[in-house]
C-alpha positions in Angstrom: 0.0 0.0 0.0 2.9 2.4 0.5 3.4 3.0 -3.2 -0.4 3.0 -3.9 -1.3 5.8 -1.5 2.1 7.5 -1.1 3.4 6.9 2.4 6.4 5.3 4.0 6.3 2.2 6.2 9.1 3.7 8.2 11.0 7.0 8.3 14.4 7.5 10.0 15.5 10.9 11.1 19.0 10.6 12.7 18.9 7.7 15.1 15.1 7.9 15.5 12.9 5.5 13.5 9.1 5.9 13.3 7.0 3.0 11.9 3.6 4.2 10.8 0.2 2.6 11.1 0.8 -1.1 10.3 -2.2 -3.1 9.2 -2.8 -6.8 9.1 -2.2 -7.4 5.4 -0.3 -10.0 3.4 2.1 -9.2 0.5 -0.9 -8.8 -1.9 -2.7 -6.4 0.4 -5.3 -8.9 1.6 -6.4 -8.9 5.2 -4.8 -11.6 7.3 -7.1 -13.4 9.8 -10.5 -11.6 9.4 -12.2 -11.7 12.8 -9.1 -13.0 14.5 -7.4 -10.4 16.7 -4.4 -12.7 17.5 -3.7 -13.5 13.8 -4.1 -9.8 12.9 -1.8 -8.6 15.7 0.8 -11.2 14.8 0.8 -10.0 11.2 1.2 -6.4 12.2 4.1 -7.2 14.5 5.7 -9.3 11.7 5.5 -6.3 9.3 7.0 -4.0 12.0 9.7 -6.5 12.7 10.8 -6.5 9.1 10.8 -2.6 9.0 13.0 -2.6 12.1 15.4 -5.0 10.6 15.5 -3.2 7.3 16.5 0.0 9.1 19.2 -1.7 11.2 17.3 -1.8 14.4 15.3 -4.4 16.3 12.9 -4.9 19.2 15.7 -4.3 21.8 15.7 -0.7 20.5 12.0 0.0 20.5 11.0 2.8 22.7 7.2 3.1 22.1 4.4 1.0 20.7 0.8 2.1 20.0 -2.0 -0.4 19.5 -5.1 0.9 17.9 -8.1 -1.5 18.3 -11.6 -1.3 17.0 -12.8 -3.4 20.0 -11.1 -2.8 23.3 -12.6 -6.0 24.5 -9.8 -7.8 22.7 -6.9 -5.9 24.1 -5.5 -8.9 26.0 -5.1 -10.9 22.8 -3.2 -8.0 21.2 -1.0 -7.5 24.3 -0.2 -11.2 24.4 1.2 -10.9 20.9 3.0 -7.6 21.8 4.6 -9.3 24.8 6.4 -11.9 22.5 8.2 -9.0 20.8 8.6 -6.5 23.6 9.0 -8.3 26.9 12.7 -7.7 27.2 12.8 -4.1 25.9 9.7 -2.9 27.8 8.9 0.1 25.7 6.3 2.6 26.7 2.9 1.6 25.3 -0.5 3.1 24.4 -3.6 1.1 23.7 -6.4 3.1 22.0 -9.9 2.3 20.8 -10.8 3.6 17.4 -14.1 3.6 15.5 -12.6 1.9 12.5 -10.0 1.7 9.8 -10.1 2.2 6.0 -10.6 -1.5 5.7 -13.5 -2.6 8.0 -12.0 -6.1 8.3 -9.0 -4.7 10.2 -9.3 -5.1 14.0 -5.9 -3.6 14.8 -3.1 -1.4 13.5 0.1 -0.7 15.3 2.8 2.0 15.4 6.3 1.5 16.6 9.0 4.0 17.5 12.6 2.9 17.9 16.2 4.1 17.8 18.8 2.7 15.3 22.0 1.9 17.2 25.2 3.3 15.8 27.3 1.1 13.6 
């Protein structure tokens, strides 16, 4: 979707890396796991993981995560997935309820802020 609508998955300014709203989509732009918060959260974190690695960073260098959910009743499932990526780094976190996303099948989007270590 980055090239279709004109945005960047991640932007680095100096050592700071911002990963924008990451949706649960496969390589062809199709929704992964419709109706399944755990599957969608996992896909979002997989995409963010790749963006971190592409920038020379990783989960140990994440300083903030934001989870945007259409149903806060499923926050525990999303946090359980987040924990598998963030338990050691313990970044600050925000969990927000939203009314919806551009694709109504999406239950979650995530944002991640990190630093890129020197070297």
